[in-house]
TIVO-2410 file (N, C-alpha, C; in nm, 3 decimals):
# residues 85
REC num residu      c1      c2      c3 atome chaine
REC   1      M   0.084  -0.117   0.000     N      A
REC   1      M   0.000   0.000   0.000    CA      A
REC   1      M   0.089   0.125   0.000     C      A
REC   2      E   0.048   0.222  -0.076     N      A
REC   2      E   0.123   0.346  -0.092    CA      A
REC   2      E   0.097   0.438   0.028     C      A
REC   3      E   0.204   0.504   0.075     N      A
REC   3      E   0.189   0.592   0.190    CA      A
REC   3      E   0.149   0.731   0.144     C      A
REC   4      R   0.054   0.791   0.215     N      A
REC   4      R   0.007   0.925   0.181    CA      A
REC   4      R   0.097   1.031   0.240     C      A
REC   5      R   0.114   1.139   0.168     N      A
REC   5      R   0.188   1.250   0.226    CA      A
REC   5      R   0.092   1.331   0.313     C      A
REC   6      P   0.141   1.386   0.423     N      A
REC   6      P   0.052   1.461   0.512    CA      A
REC   6      P   0.005   1.591   0.446     C      A
REC   7      G  -0.116   1.632   0.479     N      A
REC   7      G  -0.171   1.755   0.424    CA      A
REC   7      G  -0.125   1.876   0.504     C      A
REC   8      Q  -0.181   1.990   0.473     N      A
REC   8      Q  -0.148   2.114   0.540    CA      A
REC   8      Q  -0.195   2.108   0.685     C      A
REC   9      T  -0.119   2.168   0.777     N      A
REC   9      T  -0.161   2.174   0.917    CA      A
REC   9      T  -0.177   2.319   0.958     C      A
REC  10      L  -0.275   2.344   1.044     N      A
REC  10      L  -0.301   2.478   1.096    CA      A
REC  10      L  -0.319   2.469   1.247     C      A
REC  11      T  -0.295   2.578   1.315     N      A
REC  11      T  -0.313   2.585   1.460    CA      A
REC  11      T  -0.417   2.692   1.490     C      A
REC  12      G  -0.510   2.660   1.580     N      A
REC  12      G  -0.614   2.755   1.614    CA      A
REC  12      G  -0.678   2.722   1.748     C      A
REC  13      V  -0.784   2.797   1.780     N      A
REC  13      V  -0.854   2.784   1.907    CA      A
REC  13      V  -0.995   2.732   1.881     C      A
REC  14      V  -1.040   2.638   1.963     N      A
REC  14      V  -1.175   2.583   1.950    CA      A
REC  14      V  -1.276   2.687   1.999     C      A
REC  15      V  -1.369   2.726   1.910     N      A
REC  15      V  -1.471   2.824   1.947    CA      A
REC  15      V  -1.609   2.761   1.965     C      A
REC  16      S  -1.623   2.634   1.923     N      A
REC  16      S  -1.749   2.563   1.944    CA      A
REC  16      S  -1.722   2.413   1.947     C      A
REC  17      D  -1.782   2.347   2.048     N      A
REC  17      D  -1.772   2.202   2.058    CA      A
REC  17      D  -1.909   2.140   2.081     C      A
REC  18      K  -2.013   2.208   2.039     N      A
REC  18      K  -2.150   2.165   2.065    CA      A
REC  18      K  -2.196   2.048   1.978     C      A
REC  19      M  -2.130   2.029   1.864     N      A
REC  19      M  -2.170   1.921   1.774    CA      A
REC  19      M  -2.103   1.790   1.814     C      A
REC  20      D  -2.160   1.680   1.771     N      A
REC  20      D  -2.103   1.549   1.800    CA      A
REC  20      D  -1.992   1.519   1.699     C      A
REC  21      K  -1.872   1.492   1.748     N      A
REC  21      K  -1.755   1.458   1.667    CA      A
REC  21      K  -1.710   1.570   1.573     C      A
REC  22      T  -1.747   1.694   1.604     N      A
REC  22      T  -1.708   1.808   1.522    CA      A
REC  22      T  -1.674   1.926   1.613     C      A
REC  23      V  -1.567   1.997   1.581     N      A
REC  23      V  -1.533   2.121   1.651    CA      A
REC  23      V  -1.513   2.231   1.547     C      A
REC  24      V  -1.539   2.354   1.589     N      A
REC  24      V  -1.514   2.469   1.503    CA      A
REC  24      V  -1.387   2.536   1.556     C      A
REC  25      V  -1.287   2.552   1.467     N      A
REC  25      V  -1.157   2.604   1.505    CA      A
REC  25      V  -1.136   2.739   1.438     C      A
REC  26      L  -1.101   2.841   1.519     N      A
REC  26      L  -1.073   2.974   1.467    CA      A
REC  26      L  -0.922   2.987   1.448     C      A
REC  27      V  -0.880   3.016   1.323     N      A
REC  27      V  -0.738   3.028   1.290    CA      A
REC  27      V  -0.709   3.172   1.255     C      A
REC  28      N  -0.617   3.235   1.330     N      A
REC  28      N  -0.575   3.372   1.303    CA      A
REC  28      N  -0.443   3.369   1.228     C      A
REC  29      R  -0.425   3.463   1.134     N      A
REC  29      R  -0.299   3.473   1.062    CA      A
REC  29      R  -0.273   3.618   1.025     C      A
REC  30      L  -0.148   3.649   0.996     N      A
REC  30      L  -0.110   3.783   0.954    CA      A
REC  30      L  -0.070   3.777   0.807     C      A
REC  31      V  -0.123   3.869   0.727     N      A
REC  31      V  -0.086   3.878   0.586    CA      A
REC  31      V  -0.035   4.020   0.558     C      A
REC  32      K   0.063   4.029   0.471     N      A
REC  32      K   0.119   4.158   0.437    CA      A
REC  32      K   0.038   4.222   0.325     C      A
REC  33      H   0.000   4.348   0.344     N      A
REC  33      H  -0.076   4.420   0.242    CA      A
REC  33      H   0.014   4.441   0.120     C      A
REC  34      P  -0.037   4.411  -0.001     N      A
REC  34      P   0.048   4.419  -0.120    CA      A
REC  34      P   0.100   4.559  -0.153     C      A
REC  35      V   0.026   4.663  -0.119     N      A
REC  35      V   0.068   4.799  -0.152    CA      A
REC  35      V   0.136   4.867  -0.033     C      A
REC  36      Y   0.071   4.862   0.085     N      A
REC  36      Y   0.119   4.937   0.200    CA      A
REC  36      Y   0.219   4.862   0.287     C      A
REC  37      K   0.239   4.733   0.260     N      A
REC  37      K   0.337   4.650   0.331    CA      A
REC  37      K   0.312   4.640   0.481     C      A
REC  38      K   0.190   4.672   0.523     N      A
REC  38      K   0.154   4.661   0.664    CA      A
REC  38      K   0.088   4.526   0.686     C      A
REC  39      Y   0.112   4.466   0.803     N      A
REC  39      Y   0.052   4.336   0.832    CA      A
REC  39      Y  -0.091   4.353   0.879     C      A
REC  40      I  -0.181   4.272   0.823     N      A
REC  40      I  -0.323   4.278   0.853    CA      A
REC  40      I  -0.365   4.145   0.915     C      A
REC  41      K  -0.450   4.151   1.018     N      A
REC  41      K  -0.500   4.028   1.080    CA      A
REC  41      K  -0.612   3.970   0.995     C      A
REC  42      R  -0.603   3.842   0.967     N      A
REC  42      R  -0.710   3.770   0.897    CA      A
REC  42      R  -0.746   3.650   0.981     C      A
REC  43      R  -0.872   3.610   0.977     N      A
REC  43      R  -0.912   3.492   1.052    CA      A
REC  43      R  -1.008   3.409   0.971     C      A
REC  44      A  -1.008   3.279   0.999     N      A
REC  44      A  -1.097   3.188   0.929    CA      A
REC  44      A  -1.144   3.082   1.028     C      A
REC  45      R  -1.266   3.033   1.006     N      A
REC  45      R  -1.322   2.928   1.091    CA      A
REC  45      R  -1.329   2.799   1.010     C      A
REC  46      F  -1.278   2.692   1.067     N      A
REC  46      F  -1.278   2.563   1.001    CA      A
REC  46      F  -1.352   2.462   1.088     C      A
REC  47      M  -1.435   2.380   1.024     N      A
REC  47      M  -1.498   2.268   1.096    CA      A
REC  47      M  -1.404   2.149   1.084     C      A
REC  48      A  -1.373   2.089   1.198     N      A
REC  48      A  -1.278   1.978   1.200    CA      A
REC  48      A  -1.342   1.857   1.266     C      A
REC  49      H  -1.306   1.741   1.215     N      A
REC  49      H  -1.358   1.614   1.267    CA      A
REC  49      H  -1.280   1.575   1.392     C      A
REC  50      D  -1.352   1.553   1.501     N      A
REC  50      D  -1.293   1.514   1.630    CA      A
REC  50      D  -1.354   1.380   1.668     C      A
REC  51      E  -1.291   1.271   1.625     N      A
REC  51      E  -1.348   1.137   1.638    CA      A
REC  51      E  -1.380   1.099   1.782     C      A
REC  52      K  -1.293   1.135   1.877     N      A
REC  52      K  -1.311   1.093   2.017    CA      A
REC  52      K  -1.369   1.201   2.106     C      A
REC  53      N  -1.411   1.314   2.051     N      A
REC  53      N  -1.466   1.426   2.127    CA      A
REC  53      N  -1.373   1.469   2.241     C      A
REC  54      V  -1.245   1.487   2.211     N      A
REC  54      V  -1.148   1.525   2.314    CA      A
REC  54      V  -1.129   1.676   2.327     C      A
REC  55      A  -1.152   1.751   2.222     N      A
REC  55      A  -1.130   1.896   2.225    CA      A
REC  55      A  -1.247   1.965   2.296     C      A
REC  56      R  -1.214   2.065   2.375     N      A
REC  56      R  -1.313   2.142   2.448    CA      A
REC  56      R  -1.302   2.290   2.411     C      A
REC  57      L  -1.401   2.368   2.446     N      A
REC  57      L  -1.406   2.510   2.417    CA      A
REC  57      L  -1.283   2.580   2.476     C      A
REC  58      G  -1.211   2.656   2.394     N      A
REC  58      G  -1.095   2.731   2.440    CA      A
REC  58      G  -0.962   2.659   2.422     C      A
REC  59      D  -0.964   2.531   2.387     N      A
REC  59      D  -0.840   2.456   2.366    CA      A
REC  59      D  -0.768   2.506   2.242     C      A
REC  60      T  -0.636   2.507   2.247     N      A
REC  60      T  -0.555   2.533   2.128    CA      A
REC  60      T  -0.524   2.399   2.064     C      A
REC  61      V  -0.559   2.386   1.936     N      A
REC  61      V  -0.548   2.257   1.869    CA      A
REC  61      V  -0.474   2.270   1.737     C      A
REC  62      E  -0.427   2.156   1.687     N      A
REC  62      E  -0.367   2.149   1.555    CA      A
REC  62      E  -0.460   2.065   1.468     C      A
REC  63      I  -0.493   2.118   1.350     N      A
REC  63      I  -0.580   2.045   1.258    CA      A
REC  63      I  -0.502   2.015   1.130     C      A
REC  64      I  -0.541   1.906   1.065     N      A
REC  64      I  -0.472   1.862   0.943    CA      A
REC  64      I  -0.574   1.846   0.832     C      A
REC  65      Q  -0.536   1.885   0.712     N      A
REC  65      Q  -0.624   1.878   0.596    CA      A
REC  65      Q  -0.650   1.732   0.561     C      A
REC  66      S  -0.774   1.702   0.519     N      A
REC  66      S  -0.808   1.564   0.483    CA      A
REC  66      S  -0.908   1.565   0.367     C      A
REC  67      R  -0.952   1.447   0.331     N      A
REC  67      R  -1.054   1.436   0.227    CA      A
REC  67      R  -1.185   1.495   0.279     C      A
REC  68      P  -1.278   1.531   0.192     N      A
REC  68      P  -1.407   1.582   0.239    CA      A
REC  68      P  -1.481   1.477   0.323     C      A
REC  69      L  -1.518   1.515   0.445     N      A
REC  69      L  -1.589   1.425   0.535    CA      A
REC  69      L  -1.738   1.455   0.539     C      A
REC  70      S  -1.775   1.577   0.505     N      A
REC  70      S  -1.916   1.617   0.494    CA      A
REC  70      S  -1.921   1.743   0.410     C      A
REC  71      K  -2.035   1.809   0.409     N      A
REC  71      K  -2.049   1.929   0.327    CA      A
REC  71      K  -1.949   2.038   0.366     C      A
REC  72      L  -1.921   2.055   0.494     N      A
REC  72      L  -1.834   2.163   0.540    CA      A
REC  72      L  -1.704   2.115   0.606     C      A
REC  73      K  -1.689   1.986   0.632     N      A
REC  73      K  -1.571   1.936   0.703    CA      A
REC  73      K  -1.466   1.884   0.605     C      A
REC  74      R  -1.350   1.950   0.605     N      A
REC  74      R  -1.236   1.907   0.524    CA      A
REC  74      R  -1.110   1.898   0.608     C      A
REC  75      W  -1.123   1.903   0.739     N      A
REC  75      W  -1.011   1.902   0.832    CA      A
REC  75      W  -1.036   1.798   0.940     C      A
REC  76      R  -0.927   1.743   0.997     N      A
REC  76      R  -0.935   1.650   1.109    CA      A
REC  76      R  -0.852   1.705   1.224     C      A
REC  77      L  -0.893   1.675   1.345     N      A
REC  77      L  -0.816   1.715   1.463    CA      A
REC  77      L  -0.691   1.628   1.472     C      A
REC  78      A  -0.573   1.690   1.472     N      A
REC  78      A  -0.448   1.615   1.484    CA      A
REC  78      A  -0.414   1.594   1.631     C      A
REC  79      K  -0.412   1.704   1.708     N      A
REC  79      K  -0.384   1.693   1.850    CA      A
REC  79      K  -0.424   1.820   1.923     C      A
REC  80      V  -0.444   1.805   2.054     N      A
REC  80      V  -0.472   1.919   2.141    CA      A
REC  80      V  -0.337   1.967   2.194     C      A
REC  81      L  -0.302   2.092   2.163     N      A
REC  81      L  -0.173   2.146   2.205    CA      A
REC  81      L  -0.179   2.201   2.348     C      A
REC  82      V  -0.280   2.284   2.376     N      A
REC  82      V  -0.296   2.343   2.509    CA      A
REC  82      V  -0.441   2.327   2.551     C      A
REC  83      S  -0.463   2.265   2.666     N      A
REC  83      S  -0.598   2.246   2.716    CA      A
REC  83      S  -0.642   2.371   2.793     C      A
REC  84      A  -0.767   2.413   2.775     N      A
REC  84      A  -0.818   2.533   2.841    CA      A
REC  84      A  -0.850   2.508   2.988     C      A
REC  85      A  -0.881   2.385   3.024     N      A
REC  85      A  -0.923   2.356   3.162    CA      A
REC  85      A  -0.805   2.337   3.255     C      A
***
């Protein structure tokens, strides 16, 4: 069997854990403005698959890109980096 290469990984904070086996992760990043060269804050929310329901609200987590799991889920929870509790 052929080994898959790992997808893109992102780090963010869990902002919702109300769904079963799904968490919403807020990812903040800085991008440089093309004209003014000033850094601008950008943020995105990703739905990630959490098979064992381990992530809680406020946890800092790492998510990894995966195949489409549902209409909005294209990420999986890789690990919990910092627990909020």
